[in-house]
C-alpha positions in Angstrom: -3.5 4.2 -16.2 -3.9 4.6 -12.4 -1.6 4.6 -9.4 -3.1 2.7 -6.5 -1.5 3.5 -3.1 -2.4 1.4 -0.1 -1.4 2.1 3.5 -1.6 -1.2 5.4 -0.5 -2.8 8.6 3.0 -4.2 8.3 2.1 -7.8 9.1 -0.4 -7.9 6.2 2.2 -7.2 3.5 2.8 -10.8 2.5 -0.9 -11.5 2.2 -1.4 -8.4 0.1 1.6 -9.3 -2.2 0.2 -12.8 -2.7 -3.3 -11.5 -3.4 -2.0 -9.1 -6.0 0.2 -11.8 -7.6 -2.9 -14.0 -8.0 -4.7 -11.4 -10.1 -1.7 -10.8 -12.3 0.0 -7.8 -10.8 3.7 -8.2 -11.8 5.3 -5.3 -9.9 4.8 -3.1 -6.9 6.8 -0.7 -4.7 6.8 -1.1 -0.9 7.9 1.7 1.5 8.0 1.6 5.3 6.1 4.7 6.5 4.8 6.1 9.8 1.5 7.9 10.4 -1.7 8.2 12.3 -5.3 8.6 11.7 -8.2 7.6 13.8 -6.0 4.9 15.4 -4.0 7.7 17.0 -0.8 6.8 18.8 -0.1 4.6 21.8 1.9 4.8 25.0 5.1 2.8 25.4 7.5 2.2 28.4 11.2 2.9 27.8 13.7 2.6 30.7 10.9 3.1 33.2 9.6 6.2 31.6 6.3 6.4 29.6 6.2 8.2 26.4 3.6 8.6 23.6 4.3 7.2 20.2 2.3 9.5 17.9 3.2 7.9 14.6 2.5 4.2 14.1 4.6 2.0 11.6 2.7 1.2 8.4 3.5 -0.1 4.9 2.8 1.8 1.8 2.2 -0.3 -1.3 2.2 1.4 -4.7 1.0 -0.2 -7.9 0.5 1.3 -11.4 -2.1 -0.5 -13.4 -4.3 -0.2 -16.5 -7.7 1.5 -15.8 -9.5 -1.8 -16.2 -7.5 -3.5 -13.4 -8.1 -0.9 -10.7 -11.3 -2.5 -9.2 -9.7 -6.0 -9.0 -6.5 -4.5 -7.4 -8.6 -2.7 -4.8 -10.6 -5.8 -4.0 -7.5 -7.9 -3.6 -5.9 -5.4 -1.3 -9.1 -5.1 0.9 -9.5 -8.9 1.0 -5.9 -9.5 2.1 -5.4 -6.6 4.5 -8.8 -6.2 6.3 -8.8 -7.2 10.0 -12.0 -5.4 10.9 -10.1 -3.3 13.5 -9.2 0.3 13.6 -6.0 1.1 11.7 -6.5 -1.3 8.7 -5.5 1.5 6.4 -6.6 3.4 3.3 -6.4 3.0 -0.4 -5.8 6.0 -2.7 -6.3 6.0 -6.5 -4.8 8.7 -8.7 -4.3 9.1 -12.5 -0.9 8.5 -14.1 -0.2 10.5 -17.2 2.9 8.8 -18.4 5.2 5.9 -17.6 8.6 5.3 -19.2 10.8 2.2 -18.7 14.3 3.6 -18.4 16.1 0.5 -19.7 14.1 0.0 -23.0 12.4 3.3 -23.5 9.0 1.6 -23.6 6.1 3.9 -22.6 2.8 3.8 -20.8 1.1 0.4 -20.4 4.0 -1.4 -22.1 6.4 0.0 -19.5 4.3 -1.2 -16.6 
């Protein structure tokens, strides 16, 4: 199994969720995060004073899937979240050694 983590622009969340549902992903976790990369920060005006916002709001989507679903999950995320502009985000894939469903005790792929 693999854990796919995607950092995306907040306004793309619904499109990503719908794209993942279409390929059969039944569950995901979403977290509001802040960060920066090549996009860097930006300047904002507050009560007449300019200040730099170093960390930009993003959404982190986490999905655990079987190894054979990873490529289709990545494709769905890219298709739904790409704007072609800087700050579209990143996708990280890492191995998952074990999963346990707390309620039933099911393990691994049965627990996902």
